[in-house]
Every structure is written in structure tokens, then in C-alpha cells.
VOBA-1610 file (N, C-alpha, C; in pm, whole numbers, padded with zeros to 5 digits, always signed):
BEGIN
Met-04503+07372+22191Met-04384+07338+22225Met-04337+07521+22321Ala-04227+07472+22432Ala-04235+07603+22517Ala-04113+07694+22414Glu-04195+07735+22373Glu-04140+07880+22327Glu-04084+07792+22172Ser-04141+07723+22131Ser-04118+07735+21986Ser-03971+07658+21948Leu-03870+07642+22055Leu-03774+07596+22097Leu-03734+07465+22112Tyr-03849+07378+22190Tyr-03821+07254+22200Tyr-03959+07169+22243Tyr-04020+07068+22223Tyr-04107+06978+22288Tyr-04036+06984+22376Asp-04116+06991+22519Asp-04067+06976+22659Asp-04125+06874+22765Phe-04119+06796+22851Phe-04173+06696+22931Phe-04312+06777+22985Pro-04309+06862+23025Pro-04376+06952+23139Pro-04532+06924+23009Ser-04497+06982+22907Ser-04615+06977+22781Ser-04645+06878+22719Phe-04552+06726+22757Phe-04633+06634+22712Phe-04678+06565+22825Met-04690+06609+22959Met-04782+06549+23059Met-04918+06665+23115Arg-04925+06814+23040Arg-05058+06856+23012Arg-05124+06811+22947Arg-05072+06750+22856Arg-05145+06659+22724Arg-05220+06608+22728Arg-05138+06489+22876Arg-05196+06371+22923Arg-05235+06385+23043Phe-05246+06510+23131Phe-05314+06433+23239Phe-05353+06609+23234Ser-05494+06644+23349Ser-05526+06754+23342Ser-05505+06822+23544Cys-05432+06754+23574Cys-05333+06816+23677Cys-05187+06764+23673Arg-05102+06849+23784Arg-04987+06839+23812Arg-04959+06686+23816Val-04852+06610+23778Val-04813+06480+23830Val-04691+06515+23830Gln-04648+06418+23928Gln-04500+06416+24009Gln-04437+06237+24007Lys-04291+06248+23966Lys-04288+06087+23948Lys-04200+06058+24067Ile-04232+05980+24129Ile-04203+05871+24266Ile-04079+05813+24174Ser-03952+05764+24311Ser-03884+05699+24221Ser-03901+05551+24315Val-03885+05457+24223Val-03916+05355+24322Val-03777+05254+24299Asp-03730+05157+24412Asp-03597+05077+24385Asp-03715+04948+24445Ala-03708+04850+24314Ala-03750+04776+24390Ala-03692+04568+24405Gly-03555+04652+24405Gly-03459+04561+24415Gly-03403+04480+24329Phe-03407+04487+24171Phe-03381+04449+24093Phe-03248+04455+24078Thr-03233+04391+24010Thr-03038+04339+23943Thr-03046+04364+23769Cys-02944+04360+23722Cys-02934+04375+23575Cys-02892+04235+23536Pro-02912+04182+23424Pro-02813+04029+23325Pro-02684+04082+23308Asn-02586+04189+23330Asn-02471+04230+23357Asn-02479+04256+23441Arg-02521+04227+23550Arg-02428+04225+23666Arg-02433+04034+23745Asp-02540+04015+23679Asp-02586+03830+23791Asp-02528+03739+23759Gly-02459+03800+23674Gly-02339+03642+23544Gly-02444+03589+23398Thr-02540+03658+23364Thr-02612+03577+23297Thr-02569+03602+23150Leu-02477+03801+23182Leu-02485+03828+23009Leu-02280+03868+23072Gly-02242+03895+23184Gly-02186+03938+23271Gly-02135+04019+23370Thr-02081+04025+23473Thr-02085+04080+23529Thr-02016+04233+23596Gly-02019+04234+23708Gly-02024+04472+23726Gly-02015+04548+23724Gly-02147+04488+23599Gly-02259+04610+23590Gly-02170+04685+23464Cys-02315+04782+23384Cys-02214+04914+23315Cys-02106+04994+23402Thr-02048+05042+23252Thr-01901+05046+23392Thr-01906+05212+23420Tyr-01993+05276+23339Tyr-02023+05438+23378Tyr-02087+05403+23531Cys-02167+05275+23581Cys-02329+05306+23616Cys-02264+05303+23815Asp-02379+05380+23862Asp-02375+05390+24022Asp-02508+05465+24059Asn-02639+05380+24092Asn-02705+05422+24076Asn-02751+05456+24234Arg-02640+05550+24286Arg-02659+05593+24409Arg-02685+05730+24315Thr-02623+05758+24223Thr-02619+05948+24152Thr-02816+05937+24165Phe-02900+05871+24141Phe-03013+05926+24149Phe-03120+05924+24204Asn-03084+05819+24302Asn-03197+05714+24430Asn-03239+05851+24507Pro-03357+05891+24497Pro-03340+06011+24650Pro-03336+05906+24760Val-03364+05996+24848Val-03344+05954+25004Val-03441+05883+25048Tyr-03581+05898+25010Tyr-03697+05796+25050Tyr-03707+05650+24956Cys-03630+05621+24887Cys-03592+05515+24792Cys-03479+05405+24874Glu-03558+05317+24897Glu-03485+05178+24985Glu-03497+05065+24932Ala-03464+05006+24840Ala-03483+04825+24847Ala-03549+04740+24977Arg-03470+04801+25083Arg-03512+04692+25183Arg-03687+04799+25230His-03685+04897+25166His-03925+04891+25199His-04001+04817+25093Pro-04055+04839+25147Pro-04106+04776+25040Pro-04215+04876+24943Val-04233+04840+24798Val-04304+04949+24682Val-04376+05022+24757His-04472+05002+24831His-04587+05069+24846His-04529+05190+24960Gln-04440+05191+25102Gln-04414+05248+25165Gln-04343+05368+25067Gln-04266+05262+24988Gln-04164+05371+24871Gln-04209+05494+24825Val-04342+05446+24798Val-04452+05534+24711Val-04530+05679+24832Glu-04577+05561+24903Glu-04645+05677+25006Glu-04494+05762+25106Glu-04396+05714+25130Glu-04265+05845+25178Glu-04307+05945+25049Gly-04230+05902+24963Gly-04272+05996+24775Gly-04372+06060+24827Val-04441+06059+24787Val-04636+06102+24810Val-04619+06212+24940Ala-04591+06144+25018Ala-04601+06251+25156Ala-04406+06329+25130Phe-04327+06358+25095Phe-04234+06418+25030Phe-04295+06508+24988Phe-04434+06515+24864Phe-04410+06650+24765Phe-04543+06656+24806Ala-04690+06560+24897Ala-04786+06629+24913Ala-04791+06758+25031His-04711+06797+25092His-04730+06935+25150His-04703+07039+25068Lys-04642+07034+24972Lys-04667+07130+24929Lys-04767+07146+24779Tyr-04788+07040+24734Tyr-04918+07024+24648Tyr-04967+06959+24677Pro-05106+06965+24799Pro-05197+06847+24803Pro-05210+06802+24665Asp-05295+06904+24582Asp-05351+06792+24449Asp-05305+06739+24342Met-05211+06728+24392Met-05123+06682+24336Met-05078+06538+24263Lys-05103+06410+24153Lys-05106+06370+24114Lys-05003+06270+24087Tyr-04942+06089+24128Tyr-04760+06063+24024Tyr-04789+05964+24013Leu-04647+05957+23913Leu-04665+05788+23834Leu-04519+05753+23938Ala-04526+05640+23925Ala-04446+05505+24039Ala-04354+05550+23905Tyr-04233+05583+23927Tyr-04100+05527+23845Tyr-03985+05433+23930Phe-04011+05285+23839Phe-03938+05238+23881Phe-03813+05228+23825Gln-03690+05261+23900Gln-03589+05399+23824Gln-03507+05236+23825Ala-03426+05210+23935Ala-03325+05112+23989Ala-03315+05064+23875Tyr-03156+05050+23823Tyr-03132+04856+23759Tyr-03259+04867+23644Thr-03253+04722+23606Thr-03361+04659+23485Thr-03477+04634+23619Asn-03527+04708+23527Asn-03689+04641+23630Asn-03820+04597+23560Thr-03756+04521+23419Thr-03826+04384+23366Thr-03745+04275+23422Tyr-03639+04297+23453Tyr-03576+04143+23481Tyr-03658+04095+23614Gly-03687+03955+23558Gly-03738+03891+23678Gly-03931+03817+23614Glu-03946+03713+23714Glu-04097+03657+23654Glu-04172+03770+23689Leu-04251+03719+23565Leu-04382+03790+23550Leu-04487+03761+23635Glu-04491+03724+23732Glu-04594+03718+23837Glu-04551+03818+23922Arg-04439+03810+23912Arg-04346+03857+24064Arg-04376+04082+24017Leu-04362+04051+23852Leu-04333+04166+23783Leu-04512+04300+23823Lys-04601+04211+23780Lys-04685+04240+23821Lys-04777+04276+23950Ala-04719+04185+24074Ala-04750+04212+24223Ala-04684+04376+24256Leu-04514+04378+24175Leu-04488+04499+24223Leu-04533+04651+24187Tyr-04585+04609+24016Tyr-04640+04665+23925Tyr-04770+04780+24055Glu-04862+04651+24054Glu-04994+04668+24121Glu-04976+04677+24238Glu-04904+04659+24342Glu-04846+04741+24471Glu-04863+04906+24470Ala-04758+04934+24340Ala-04715+05097+24376Ala-04848+05161+24253Leu-04933+05129+24204Leu-05061+05117+24147Leu-05224+05110+24290Ser-05162+05056+24312Ser-05290+05056+24452Ser-05303+05159+24593Val-05155+05259+24524Val-05105+05309+24667Val-05201+05523+24587Pro-05284+05503+24682Pro-05383+05651+24685Pro-05302+05739+24610Gly-05352+05834+24503Gly-05303+05924+24421Gly-05221+05871+24313Val-05197+05791+24271Val-05051+05757+24106Val-05196+05696+24006Val-05094+05774+23934Val-05238+05751+23811Val-05164+05653+23700Gly-05027+05600+23765Gly-04944+05526+23648Gly-04838+05552+23682Leu-04730+05441+23608Leu-04666+05390+23555Leu-04503+05478+23453Val-04425+05477+23525Val-04253+05444+23462Val-04166+05383+23455Ile-04143+05293+23367Ile-04059+05188+23409Ile-03945+05181+23309Gly-03846+05188+23386Gly-03693+05192+23315Gly-03661+05038+23352Thr-03585+05009+23160Thr-03540+04884+23163Thr-03427+04904+23054Arg-03397+04759+23021Arg-03312+04734+22916Arg-03327+04690+22806Pro-03305+04747+22636Pro-03368+04642+22557Pro-03371+04487+22544Asp-03285+04475+22601Asp-03280+04320+22616Asp-03359+04252+22689Cys-03423+04307+22817Cys-03493+04282+22824Cys-03716+04285+22914Met-03680+04260+22767Met-03861+04295+22760Met-03915+04166+22687Pro-03968+04112+22741Pro-04024+03951+22663Pro-04208+03957+22646Asp-04221+03917+22551Asp-04327+03980+22474Asp-04480+03911+22586Ala-04473+03826+22641Ala-04540+03793+22733Ala-04596+03888+22842Leu-04469+04027+22912Leu-04465+04127+22960Leu-04510+04207+22891Leu-04506+04206+22797Leu-04510+04339+22639Leu-04677+04331+22693Asp-04768+04252+22678Asp-04888+04133+22664Asp-04947+04224+22812Tyr-04876+04216+22914Tyr-04925+04261+22982Tyr-04980+04399+23032Leu-04811+04468+23004Leu-04857+04620+22933Leu-04911+04691+22873Gln-04994+04643+22772Gln-05034+04666+22677Gln-05224+04678+22766Arg-05216+04556+22824Arg-05372+04603+22861Arg-05356+04679+23012Leu-05237+04661+23056Leu-05256+04792+23197Leu-05255+04905+23110Ser-05211+04924+23052Ser-05195+05042+22956Ser-05382+05136+22902Glu-05428+04998+22900Glu-05545+05071+22875Glu-05616+05127+22967Gln-05652+05088+23105Gln-05670+05137+23221Gln-05607+05254+23312Thr-05444+05255+23268Thr-05353+05330+23369Thr-05246+05430+23196Phe-05175+05544+23316Phe-05115+05581+23171Phe-04970+05420+23255Val-04906+05429+23104Val-04812+05358+23133Val-04698+05384+23010Leu-04554+05357+23094Leu-04466+05454+22968Leu-04316+05346+22989Val-04239+05282+22952Val-04178+05224+22917Val-04016+05299+22866Glu-03907+05259+22977Glu-03827+05378+22920Glu-03641+05259+22903Tyr-03638+05286+22817Tyr-03525+05207+22692Tyr-03370+05315+22765Gly-03242+05184+22839Gly-03132+05278+22858Gly-03088+05199+22756Val-03087+05305+22641Val-02993+05288+22437Val-02847+05332+22538Glu-02831+05392+22523Glu-02677+05483+22577Glu-02577+05464+22436Ser-02613+05404+22343Ser-02528+05475+22281Ser-02532+05366+22112Met-02533+05427+21997Met-02604+05369+21896Met-02483+05274+21811Asn-02375+05259+21913Asn-02204+05211+21802Asn-02212+05112+21894Asp-02223+04967+21819Asp-02188+04866+21854Asp-02066+04795+21972Ala-01973+04917+21932Ala-01829+04916+21967Ala-01840+04948+22110Thr-01878+05067+22119Thr-01870+05157+22239Thr-02021+05098+22394Leu-02087+05028+22306Leu-02138+04943+22368Leu-02110+04800+22469Leu-01958+04786+22388Leu-01946+04667+22444Leu-01823+04735+22509Arg-01759+04855+22503Arg-01646+04948+22598Arg-01711+04896+22715Val-01833+04990+22763Val-01918+05014+22842Val-01988+04882+22903Asn-01968+04743+22852Asn-02029+04646+22918Asn-02146+04606+22940Arg-02216+04749+22826Arg-02414+04737+22822Arg-02427+04551+22880Gly-02359+04508+22696Gly-02423+04365+22683Gly-02523+04341+22590His-02568+04438+22563His-02681+04405+22411His-02577+04546+22306Thr-02643+04521+22196Thr-02659+04601+22045Thr-02741+04672+22053Phe-02673+04806+21949Phe-02820+04876+21875Phe-02984+04785+21816Ala-02917+04732+21811Ala-03028+04647+21688Ala-03118+04601+21792Gln-03118+04572+21948Gln-03181+04503+22059Gln-03283+04651+22057Ser-03274+04728+22086Ser-03268+04857+22121Ser-03390+04912+21992Glu-03354+04905+21885Glu-03450+04926+21796Glu-03581+04834+21750Glu-03532+04768+21788Glu-03625+04620+21789Glu-03701+04614+21901Ala-03650+04643+22056Ala-03755+04664+22177Ala-03812+04757+22136Ile-03777+04929+22109Ile-03819+05028+22065Ile-03970+04972+21961Arg-03893+04945+21857Arg-04066+04901+21777Arg-04204+04859+21819Arg-04108+04668+21901Arg-04197+04656+21972Arg-04321+04697+22081Thr-04227+04774+22109Thr-04345+04800+22268Thr-04475+04935+22187Ala-04416+05002+22106Ala-04483+05120+21990Ala-04553+05054+21950Ala-04533+04917+21878Ala-04645+04891+21854Ala-04783+04839+21920Arg-04765+04856+22044Arg-04863+04792+22160Arg-04955+04920+22207Gly-04915+04996+22152Gly-04965+05167+22187Gly-04885+05227+22333Ile-04826+05174+22328Ile-04734+05165+22497Ile-04624+05306+22426Pro-04603+05410+22515Pro-04521+05513+22495Pro-04414+05461+22503Val-04291+05547+22451Val-04185+05483+22459Val-04092+05621+22461Gly-03979+05541+22551Gly-03942+05652+22633Gly-03761+05554+22633Ala-03658+05694+22590Ala-03481+05632+22522Ala-03387+05726+22609His-03304+05671+22660His-03184+05740+22715His-03049+05733+22659Met-02984+05841+22643Met-02827+05851+22549Met-02763+05914+22661Ile-02654+05841+22626Ile-02541+05919+22719Ile-02457+05974+22620Leu-02440+06058+22589Leu-02345+06190+22530Leu-02156+06237+22607Gly-02100+06159+22507Gly-01955+06203+22556Gly-01871+06072+22589Leu-01969+05959+22572Leu-01879+05816+22569Leu-01733+05777+22523Pro-01693+05738+22604Pro-01560+05675+22560Pro-01566+05670+22421Gly-01497+05727+22335Gly-01419+05731+22182Gly-01517+05741+22056Glu-01651+05826+22107Glu-01716+05858+22046Glu-01735+06001+22038Asp-01651+06120+21879Asp-01656+06202+21854Asp-01802+06299+21847Glu-01796+06424+21840Glu-01911+06428+21823Glu-01954+06390+21630Glu-01907+06359+21579Glu-01944+06319+21420Glu-02074+06209+21450Glu-01992+06134+21560Glu-02066+05985+21619Glu-02189+05978+21670Met-02213+06121+21727Met-02305+06135+21818Met-02428+06227+21762Leu-02350+06238+21684Leu-02441+06336+21555Leu-02526+06254+21446Arg-02491+06158+21464Arg-02596+06082+21405Arg-02666+05981+21494Gln-02674+06040+21576Gln-02835+05973+21677Gln-02959+06044+21626Pro-02968+06160+21598Pro-03091+06231+21593Pro-03144+06124+21466Glu-03108+06133+21384Glu-03168+06126+21251Glu-03203+05967+21287Leu-03138+05889+21311Leu-03125+05743+21358Leu-03263+05752+21469Leu-03266+05792+21534Leu-03364+05778+21630Leu-03490+05863+21605Ser-03499+05936+21508Ser-03625+06034+21442Ser-03707+05934+21367Ala-03635+05807+21327Ala-03635+05716+21178Ala-03786+05610+21328Leu-03723+05565+21480Leu-03788+05504+21529Leu-03906+05582+21576Pro-04010+05470+21591Pro-04182+05533+21680Pro-04138+05553+21838Leu-04056+05630+21859Leu-04024+05684+22004Leu-04057+05824+22012Asp-04123+05813+22169Asp-04208+05928+22208Asp-04149+06031+22272Ile-04031+05958+22340Ile-03930+06054+22473Ile-03800+06028+22466Leu-03748+06147+22482Leu-03593+06123+22460Leu-03516+06184+22588Lys-03478+06069+22655Lys-03325+06177+22764Lys-03237+06142+22720Leu-03093+06249+22751Leu-02997+06319+22703Leu-02945+06298+22856His-02801+06320+22886His-02737+06338+23008His-02574+06342+22945Gln-02509+06468+23041Gln-02364+06409+22973Gln-02306+06296+23004Leu-02173+06261+22994Leu-02090+06145+23045Leu-01994+06190+23199Gln-02041+06144+23307Gln-02017+06186+23390Gln-01927+06080+23446Ile-01797+06123+23542Ile-01726+06033+23607Ile-01718+05976+23734Ile-01814+05860+23739Ile-01846+05860+23916Ile-01772+05776+23965Arg-01724+05782+24097Arg-01612+05763+24235Arg-01644+05641+24207Gly-01589+05558+24211Gly-01581+05427+24262Gly-01639+05377+24149Thr-01677+05390+24016Thr-01671+05291+23896Thr-01572+05243+23838Arg-01605+05140+23740Arg-01485+05088+23669Arg-01411+05185+23570Met-01558+05309+23536Met-01473+05416+23429Met-01363+05485+23543Ala-01431+05518+23661Ala-01337+05619+23725Ala-01177+05569+23738Arg-01189+05412+23710Arg-01026+05380+23711Arg-00960+05411+23592Glu-01034+05366+23490Glu-01038+05379+23346Glu-00927+05532+23275Tyr-01058+05586+23400Tyr-01039+05739+23343Tyr-00906+05784+23469Ala-00888+05725+23564Ala-00746+05814+23645Ala-00612+05800+23547Asp-00611+05619+23500Asp-00508+05551+23459Asp-00539+05588+23307Asn-00635+05688+23252Asn-00582+05740+23061Asn-00697+05838+23043Pro-00664+05954+23148Pro-00772+06042+23096Pro-00797+06099+22986Ser-00692+06090+22909Ser-00685+06119+22731Ser-00798+06063+22676Ala-00783+05928+22776Ala-00874+05876+22634Ala-01044+05858+22667Phe-01051+06020+22719Phe-01173+06043+22732Phe-01222+06223+22735His-01332+06239+22689His-01327+06425+22669His-01418+06430+22732Leu-01386+06543+22848Leu-01517+06531+22914Leu-01556+06699+22887Tyr-01705+06720+22832Tyr-01771+06869+22812Tyr-01731+06962+22911Asp-01709+07074+22886Asp-01749+07223+22950Asp-01902+07241+22923Val-01976+07294+23002Val-02079+07365+22989Val-02138+07424+22849Asp-01990+07536+22788Asp-02084+07595+22679Asp-02046+07487+22599Glu-01978+07382+22566Glu-01935+07306+22501Glu-02042+07264+22457Tyr-02133+07211+22558Tyr-02219+07080+22579Tyr-02320+07171+22522Ile-02361+07288+22552Ile-02466+07333+22506Ile-02460+07370+22369Gly-02338+07363+22300Gly-02329+07372+22162Gly-02387+07268+22096Leu-02292+07144+22116Leu-02360+07002+22107Leu-02487+06939+22112Ile-02571+06999+22275Ile-02670+07004+22240Ile-02801+07062+22138Val-02738+07177+22078Val-02842+07267+22053Val-02843+07211+21871Arg-02713+07169+21859Arg-02683+07075+21694Arg-02735+06934+21716Tyr-02745+06902+21842Tyr-02836+06756+21827Tyr-02973+06797+21846Val-02996+06895+21928Val-03137+06897+21887Val-03211+06941+21780Glu-03121+07015+21707Glu-03215+07106+21570Glu-03227+06946+21443Arg-03147+06843+21484Arg-03172+06759+21333Arg-03269+06620+21441Leu-03320+06678+21544Leu-03417+06556+21595Leu-03562+06597+21574Arg-03628+06510+21498Arg-03751+06521+21510Arg-03873+06554+21555Pro-03927+06660+21512Pro-03983+06770+21609Pro-04092+06695+21729Asp-04139+06592+21734Asp-04251+06551+21801Asp-04182+06481+21875Ile-04118+06465+21872Ile-04016+06394+22012Ile-04016+06463+22145Val-04029+06437+22285Val-04021+06505+22371Val-03927+06504+22420Leu-03850+06642+22474Leu-03691+06613+22552Leu-03743+06672+22635Glu-03695+06496+22739Glu-03746+06537+22905Glu-03625+06567+22995Arg-03530+06532+22944Arg-03394+06576+22995Arg-03253+06615+22890Phe-03167+06648+22917Phe-03085+06751+22913Phe-02922+06662+22984Val-02940+06659+23092Val-02795+06670+23212Val-02898+06592+23311Ser-02736+06538+23364Ser-02750+06473+23490Ser-02654+06573+23598Ser-02676+06549+23700Ser-02634+06617+23785Ser-02642+06516+23939Ser-02477+06478+23926Ser-02482+06355+24026Ser-02427+06458+24164Pro-02449+06376+24305Pro-02389+06448+24383Pro-02262+06386+24436Lys-02205+06546+24452Lys-02095+06603+24442Lys-02027+06494+24559Glu-02039+06458+24629Glu-01942+06354+24684Glu-01965+06194+24588Leu-01978+06185+24495Leu-02000+06061+24398Leu-01930+06118+24269Leu-01895+06243+24248Leu-01895+06313+24064Leu-01769+06355+24141Val-01645+06291+24023Val-01502+06299+23966Val-01511+06397+23834Ala-01572+06391+23756Ala-01547+06500+23701Ala-01674+06464+23544Pro-01702+06580+23494Pro-01708+06737+23509Pro-01789+06771+23608Asp-01739+06868+23714Asp-01830+06970+23802Asp-01853+07053+23768Trp-01944+07091+23699Trp-02009+07238+23647Trp-02056+07330+23703Gly-02100+07292+23878Gly-02166+07347+23998Gly-02281+07396+23891Leu-02425+07374+23820Leu-02532+07402+23794Leu-02605+07308+23855Lys-02729+07356+23854Lys-02867+07287+23867Lys-02914+07259+23733Asn-02987+07186+23709Asn-03027+07119+23596Asn-03104+07236+23509Tyr-03211+07280+23595Tyr-03247+07398+23515Tyr-03189+07509+23480Glu-03089+07573+23573Glu-03001+07653+23540Glu-02911+07618+23398Tyr-02898+07455+23356Tyr-02848+07497+23217Tyr-02958+07460+23126Val-03102+07456+23168Val-03219+07414+23042Val-03197+07651+23034Glu-03200+07636+23090Glu-03241+07836+23017Glu-03104+07876+23019Arg-02921+07810+23010Arg-02844+07869+22933Arg-02899+07811+22744Leu-02939+07694+22749Leu-02950+07647+22701Leu-03075+07739+22603Lys-03178+07729+22665Lys-03292+07785+22592Lys-03198+07896+22520Arg-03208+08013+22597Arg-03098+08134+22559Arg-03004+08155+22460Arg-02927+08006+22429Arg-02868+07985+22327Arg-02927+07950+22206Met-03063+07883+22224Met-03101+07852+22126Met-03145+07981+22079Arg-03167+08072+22144Arg-03265+08213+22107Arg-03145+08281+22029Glu-03042+08275+22049Glu-02912+08362+22020Glu-02935+08328+21906Leu-02921+08163+21812Leu-02884+08145+21716Leu-02999+08120+21672Gly-03126+08195+21713Gly-03273+08150+21589Gly-03259+08023+21547Thr-03335+07912+21650Thr-03255+07786+21568Thr-03406+07697+21672Trp-03483+07579+21641Trp-03496+07524+21730Trp-03504+07357+21659Gln-03629+07266+21755Gln-03584+07173+21759Gln-03688+07142+21596Gly-03585+07028+21574Gly-03619+07002+21373Gly-03615+07076+21261Arg-03539+07178+21319Arg-03522+07298+21209Arg-03429+07222+21097Leu-03317+07178+21134Leu-03241+07045+21033Leu-03313+06904+21025Trp-03427+06861+21086Trp-03428+06725+21012Trp-03521+06722+20908Lys-03539+06604+20854Lys-03529+06588+20719Lys-03607+06414+20710Ala-03773+06399+20700Ala-03863+06297+20693Ala-03778+06218+20622Val-03748+06088+20660Val-03730+05982+20540Val-03864+05965+20482Pro-03822+05950+20313Pro-03971+05894+20263Pro-04056+05782+20272
//
């Protein structure tokens, strides 16, 4: 663990690989069941995939081309680096099995790619695909990352997720049972959730066979349905300032099982898309402030965690 404060993602990767490894984002042209009418339309109320797609990541380009351009982007600085193809945009298990297999294997065919990270929804992981991913994970690194976002079903309904927390729990357990590393993504500060509600999460997450956790603060993104809701009724939202959010994260991490990898604490959306809150901080700057606060308090990941018998 980094400075015995928390278990960070670089430490996790060093245990898996003997070389530097970088994720390469891929947009394979997927949609989501709450966009195409299967469960609903419009998608999650907070979502705009432009907030995290890098410039080389465009669905109109073949997967292998996106990965090759991503490799070229990094290789000049780190010629010995290896790569994970990160299927990130939308729901990357939402399609016919043979098409999914072809896309994953196309990414793995690019020289230097040593594994996959697959972002998806908990209600889009059929057993047949898990069977395939289990076999694939015996040959290369595979990590499945689920968008859980909240443990409160009323919140999930409010933001148009289209699934329940019970579905998230089941997907995490089914994936871990196949020996596949599994991650979860949570948004802190969703409307209707106070700190007491959010601090229920670490205990519940810690009871799941979860390997990796990503957290980030709620951001209001221009053009989304949530941006319109915020403009109409800003008092319905509590948007954290930096120091307040650091305090929340400290209390969250203290309650979290110490062997869960903390990959991310914040999101930094492009300034032209961001309505609020605008902290003006890079991710690494936030992390340094968080570490400093944890040192001042003499605390660490898992300090208040209690194993359930």
C-alpha cells in the first residue's frame, strides 16, 4: 500500500506485471439498453461520454486502429510500455457474443497489448459471455468494471440507470466466482443522497468479492438531463467543494476493506463541458491533498472496517 494510506492502482498493477502498463481507451460503437429503448431512452441523466474519451478514441475508426493510435501516443515516451485495451464508452458487453469476441480479440491482436479492461452495466453480463471471459482470462489479463453508481434503488431510478443494486451485487459475485478481477464505479453526491447514505457504501462494498473501486464526485455536465434539472432546481443538489469532498473520501476510505484497490477518487471533465463544480485541480493534485489530509489525521484505508463474521 502507498505509504500505508490506501491500496493504489499502480501497486496493484506492479503485482500483476513486471513492466509499466497503460490503458488505451476504445470506443467500439456500443450503446446502452437505457438508450436504445430496451429499458428506456435518454441514458443516465448525468452521462456524456465526451467527458472521458481521448482524442484518438473515435467509434468511426476500427478497434485496432484506435488501439494502435493510442499506443503511438504513449510509445514515444515509454518505448518498453505494455498496454491494456480499455473498452470504456457506453456498455461494452451489450451485443451478440460473436461480435463481442471479435472486438476483444481485435484489440488483443495489436502488438504490445497484454490484456483487456471491459466497462459495462451489471444487467448486461450473460453467462455465455462470462464463460468466454473466464477462458480468455486464463490466457491474458481481463478486468471487468461495473457501473454500480449507487446502492440506493430510488437514486438509481431517479438517474435513469435502469437496474437495481441487487443486480450489481449479483453481477459482481458471478464475475468473481469465475476468477476474473472485478471493479465497481460509484458516484458520490448524487441527488437525494446525504453523507449518511453514502457512508453505507463502504461496508456493503467490502462484503462483496470486489477487487477494484473507482469513486468520483458528481459533476454537472452541459447538455445532459441532469444539467437541466440543476438549472431548474439547484437546491436539490449538493455539489462538494474540494475540502469537503476530501473529508468525505477520508471517512469513506476508513470504512473500506483494506485489500480493495482504490483506482480513482475524482473525475476531471473538460472545462467546456463542465457546469459545476469547477475545482481547477488535476487528479494528481487532488490525490496529494487527500494524502496530506490522511497523514494529518493519522488514518488509513480500513481503519474503521470490521470484518463480518
